[in-house]
N, C-alpha and C positions, 0 to 999 in steps of 0.2 A: 546615427544617433550618438551623442557624446558618451564615451565609455564610462566616465564617472557618473553621469546621469543614469545610465543603464544599471550600474551596480546599485546606486541609491534606490532606484525604482523597485529593486527586488526586495527591499526591506519593507515590512509593514509599518503602519503609522506609529505603533508603540516603539519599534526599533529605531525609526527615524527620530522620534523625540529623544530617545536615549542617546543616540549618536550626537545630537545637538548638544546635550549636556556633557557628553564625553569630550567633545572638542573644547568645551569651556572649563575642563576639569582643573587646569592650572591657574586660571583666573588672573593671568598677568596683565592682560589687556582688556579694556572695556569694549573696544570696537575691533573685533578680530576679523581680518580679511578672509581667513579660511572658513570661518562660520558664515560670513556673508556669501562666499562662493557656494557653500553647501545649501544655503537658503534659496539662492537663485536656481540651483540645479533641482531643487524640490518642486519648483513650479512646473505647470503643465506646458508652458511655452518653451520652445526650443530656441536658444540663442546661438549664433555662430561665434567663433573665437574673437572676432573684431568687436562684436557687440558686447561680449563679456568683458573684454579689456576696457572698453569705454565706460561700462557701469562701475567696475571695480577701481579703475584708475582714471577718473575723468580729466584730471589735469595733465598727467604725464603720459598716459596711454602706454604704460611700461609693459612690453611683451615679455621681457625676461622675468620680471617680477611675477607676472601672471603664470608663467610655466612653473616657476618655483612654488607658487601658491598651490597649483594643481598637484604637484608632487607631495606637498605637505598634507593636503586633504586626502590623497590616496593613502598615505602612511597612517593617518587617523582611521580611515576606513578599514585597512588591513588589521590594525591593532584591535579595533573595536570588534570586528567579525571574529578574529581569533579568540579573544576573551569571551565573547558571547558563545561561541561553539564549545569552548572548554567548560563554561558554566552550565550549558545545557546537556553536555555529553557526560553521562554518568556510567559509561561502559568501562569494562576492565582495561581496554586499550588506553583510554584517556588517563586512568589512574596509574597505570604502569609507566606511561610517558612522563607523568608528573614526578614519579619516584626516580626515574632515570635522570631527569633534569636536576632534581634536588641532590642526588648523590654526586653528580658532576660538580655542582656548586660546592658541596662539602669537601670534595677531594681537592678542589682548587684552594680551599681555605685550610687544608691540612687536617681536617677533622676525619681522619681515615677510619677510625673504628665505627663512628656513626654512619659514615658513607657506606661502608661495607655491609653494615646491618640493613640499610635500606636497599642496597643492590640485591642482597639475598632475598629480601621480601618481594622485590619486583620480579625476580626470577621465579619464585614460587607461584606468584599470581599469574605470570605469563604462561608457565607450564600448565597450570590447571585449566586455563582457558585457550590453550593451543595458539598462543600469539607468537608464532615462530619467527616472524620478521623482527619483532621486538626482542625476542630471546637472542637473536644474532647480535643486535646492538648491545645487549647486556653482557654477553660473553666476550665481545670485543673490548668492552669497557673493563671487564674483569682481567682480561689478558694484559691490557695496557697498564693496569695498576696492580699486577700480580707481585710486584716487588715490595709492596707495602706490608707492614707487619701483620695486620689482621687478615690478609688475603688468603683465599683458599689455595690448595695445591695446584700448581700450574698444569700438571699432567691431567688431573681430574677435569680442570676447566677445558683443556683442549679436547678431551674425550667427549665432553658434553657438547662442545662447539661442533665437533665432527658429526655427532648423531643429529644435532639440530639442523645442520646443513642438509642432511638427507630428508628430514621432515619438511623443511622449507622448500626443498626441490619438489616434493609431492604437492605442496600447496600451490606452487607456481604452475606446475603442470595441470593441476585441477582448475586453476583460473583460466588457463588457455583452453582446456577442454570445454569448460562452461561456455566460453565465448564461441567456440566452434559449433557446439550444440545449438546455441541461440541462433547462430547464422544459418545453420542447416534447416532448423525448424521454420525460420522466417522464410527461407526460400520455398519450402514446401507449401506454406500458407499462400504465398504469392501465386504459385502455380495451381492452387485450388485442389491439391491432392490431400488425401487423408494422411497425416503424419504417422509413421511407424515408429512409435516411441522406443520400443525395445531395441529395434534394429539400429536406429540412429544413435542412441545412447551407448549401446554395447560396442559399436564400431569405434567410436571416438575413445571410449575408456580403454579399449584393448590397445589402440594405437599408442596411447600414452602410459600404458601399464598401470592403470588406476583402478581396475576392477575390484581388487581386494581392498584397497584403501577406502573406496566409496561404500563398499558393502559392510565395513566395520567401523567407520568413523561417522558419528551422527551429524557433525557439522558439514562435512563434505557431501553427505547424502542429502541433507536438507537443502544446501545451496543448489545442488543439481535438480532436485524436485521443484524448487522455487522457480528456477529458470524454465523448466519444462512446463510448469503449470501456466506460465504466462502465455505460452502457445496454445495450451488446452483451452484457456478462457477465451482467447481470440477466435478459435475454431469451434468452441463449445463441444469439444470432443472429450467429454468427461468419461464416456463409456470405455475408451481404450486406455485412459490414464489410470483407471481404478486398479487394475491388476499390477501395474508397474510400481505404484507407490506402496500398496499393501504388502507385496512380496518383499520389497526392499526394507520396509519398516520391520517386518518380522525376521528378516535375515539379520539385521542389526541386533534385535532382541536375543537371537540365538547365539550370536558371537559375543561381542563386548558388552552389549546392553547399554543403558543410558545411566551415566553417573549424575550426581547432583549438579555437576558443572555443565551438564548438557540439558538442564531443566528447560531452558527457553526453546531449544531446538526440538526437544521432546514434545512440548506443548504445541509448537507450530506444526509438527508432523501429524499429531493426533487431530488437530483442527482440519488440516488439509484432507486427511482420510475421511473424517466425519462429513466434510463438505462435499467431497466427490461422491460419497455414498448417497447423500441427500439429493444431489443433482441427478444421480442415477436412479432416484425414487426408491432407494432401499432405506426406508426411514428407521426401522427397528435396528438395523445394523449400524446406521449412523449414530443413533442414540447410545449404542453400546460403547462406541469410541468416545462419545461425549461424556459418558459416565467415567471413563478412564481419565479424560481430560480434567473433569471437575475434581476428582480425587487428587490428582497431581496439583491442581490449583490450590486446594485447601491445605496441602502439606506446606506450602510456602506462600502465604497470603501477601507478605510484604513485597516480594520482588516482582511478581508478574500478575497479580490479581486484577489490577485496574486496566492493564493492557488486554488481557485475554478473556476476562469475564464477559464483557459486552459481546464479543464474538461468539462465545459459548452460548450466552442467553438467547441471542437472535437466531442461532442455528437450532437450538433446542425448541424455540417457539415455532420455527418453520416446520420442523419435524412433527410437532404436535398438531399444527394446523392441518397437515396432510394425513393425520391419524385420527380424525374425528374428535379432536380435543381443542376445538377453536377457542373456547372460553379460557382454557389454561394458557394457550398461546398469547392471548390478549393480556392476561394477568401477569405473565412473565415480563412483557415489555412495559406495561404500565408501571409495574413495581420498579423496574430498572430505571426508567426515566424519572421516577419520583425520588430516587435515592440520591440525595445531595452528596453523600460521602463518596460516590463513585467518580465524580469529576470526569464525565464523559468527554471524549474528543469530539470535534465537530462532525467528523466522518461517522462516528458511531451514533451520534444523536440524529443525524439526517437519515441514516439507514433505519434506525429504530422507528422514527415517525413515518417513514414511507411504508415499512412493513405493517406497522400498527394501523395505519389508515386503510391498507388493503384488507386486513383482517376484519375491521369494522364494516368495510364495504361488503364482505362476504356475509355478514350478519344483517345487511341492509340498514345498518346504523349510519346513514349518510351524513348526518350532522356531525357525528364523531369523526368521520373521514375528513370532512371539511376542516374540523378543528386541528387535526393532525397536519394537514397541508399548511394551515396558517401558522402552526408552531414552528415550521421551518424558517419562516421570517427572513428570507434572503432572496435576492434576485436570482434568476436562472443563470445569469452570467457568473455570479459569485459562486454558485453551487457547482457549475460546470468545472471551474478551476479546481475545486476541492474534490469532486467526485468523478469527473470525466463525462464525455458526451453520451455514452451509452446509458449511464445512470439517469441523466437528464431526460433522455428519450423515454426511458421506462417511467419516470415520474410524470412526464407529460401524457403518456398513454393512460396511466392510472387516473389522472385528473380528467382526461377526455371521456373515459367510459363512465366516470362519476357524473359528469355534466350531462351525459346522454341519459342516464337513469333519472336525473332531475328534470329532464325535458328541456334543457337549455341548449337547443340545437344550434343557435348562432354561435355560442361559445365553442361548441364541438367543431364547427366549421373553421372558426378562427384558429383553434389549437392545431387542427390538421394542417392548415396552410402554414402555420408557424413551423411545424416539424418539417414539412416539405421544403420550406425556404431555408431554414437554418441548418439543416442536416442533409443537404442535397448530396454531398460527397459520400456520406455514410450510406444513404439509401441506394446509391448506385453500386455498392459492393454486393457480391453474390450472397454473402452471409445474411444480408438484410432484405432479401427479396420477398420473404414471407411477410415482413412488416409492410412493404409496399402494397402487397395484395390485401393485407388486413385493413389498411387505411382505405383502400378503394371500396371495400365492402361496407365500412362504416359510413362512407360518403353516400352510398346507395341507400342505406337505411335512413340516414338523415333526410335525404331528398324525398323519401316516401314514408314519413313517420306513421301514417295510418294505413299503409298499403299491406298487401299480402307478401309475407316474407318467404313463402314456399319456393318461389323461383330463385331467390337469393340463396336460400339454403342449398338447393340443388347445385348451384354454381360453386358454393363454398366447398362442397364435398369433393369436387374434382380440381379445385384450384390450388390447394396447398400440397406441396410435394413433401409429405411427412416421411421421416424415417420410421422404422419399427419403434413402437412406443417406448421400449426399454432404452433406446438410443436417443430418442427425441429430447430436446432441451426442455427442462421442466418449466422455465419461465415462458417460453413460447407456447407451451401447452396451456399455461395459466391464462394468457390473453385469448387464445383460441377458444378455450372453454367458455369464456364470457360470451363470445360471438355466437357459439353454438347454442348456449342456453337462451340467449335473447331471441334467436331466430325460431327455435322450437318451443319458446315460451315455457321453459322449465327453470327450476331453481339453479342459480349459478354454482353455489357451493356443492350441491349434490352432483351436478354435471361434471364439475372439476375433479372431484374425488373419484367419480366413475371412470374418467379418462386416465387419471394418473395411476390408480391402483388396479389396473387391469391384470 
């Protein structure tokens, strides 16, 4: 595929429209060839170079002009994406980079006093947020212009530069260690072994002399836990992850603690802990960490509230649902979805409607469950790009059992065939064998809607290779609970809570 076309295809429709306007920003020509080329590349049809030249230069078929035109469009693309990223990136790193550029410009214009004022501000911000790579750039800039009248003492600058080099070295080693841990955990997953989180992490950290740094610096610890968590989610091994993250979190609290500049990492770690406790069916303990998270959120509503509150609310609702507080769980999500001031991201909205539909299903409010499905208002293909394959499978399973309860057995059959056809590779993986068994039993139920389920229930009892309940994945238990309740003709919600709260 044409490289330019590939890059353009990564932009959404709004960005492509903005890029078209960006190309025309100078308005020197009415008929711009670069804009014409951009419009051709937007089309679904693929053209080879000869066809493109013929369209753009029908008279001369000028290959040289065509290649120059491509370079010009690529330059537009690079400039547009750079400006777009700067506009969207409100992080400290972006702000500090802007100050460095401005100070360089002012130094070139001999505005030394103002330039040094901005350099010092950039240094302060970078120090507060542990931006050691940018600090290296700042100190090199200060050393280069240390002969200017408003400059700081050169010996002091060199001392700071030396200390920063050591900190930057730790950052670099941490980055390498994180990559090694990711690789090791991925190998373990492929071999089908249970990852030994403590052992794997400790070995790598010891090799690079990072044990102390990771146990005292929130950002390094969060980065490490975030990487480890990706392996945890893939293997659904929340049971072994719980002690690793909780011990590490409290170790940081006992040492340096969390400053206001670590606010974001603190919130992320609290959410991770609350989430792993929820997945391990420790709902009261999960709520206690959510209480801490909420208190922290309310201390600084401006910076992080919109990002973290939806996560907090959905996890709180899930804990309530498993704590005989189903009406409160529904109320939390209904209230959040109705709050226009929150400006929920697509991911949060989809998760909220999926969970809310499930909670209504537990209350046998099937019409409300259908409403929640309709509110998602996107194709499965679109949602899969946003949420991933596993999320779509979970959504399809939820809709499948809803249609079964409504007696729409043809739709159930169709949905099962769709899952088996579209997610064949996933269903072949060892981690999803319970799902394959699960679907086979629903097929048997659909094929004998008025039959005796006693035989099926006996087969179910011996067909699922469950771990001890405290280690079993809560989501798998949720779907199994419906199957069990349906086969023994008991209430689903009561059966589910009986299984989960053993």
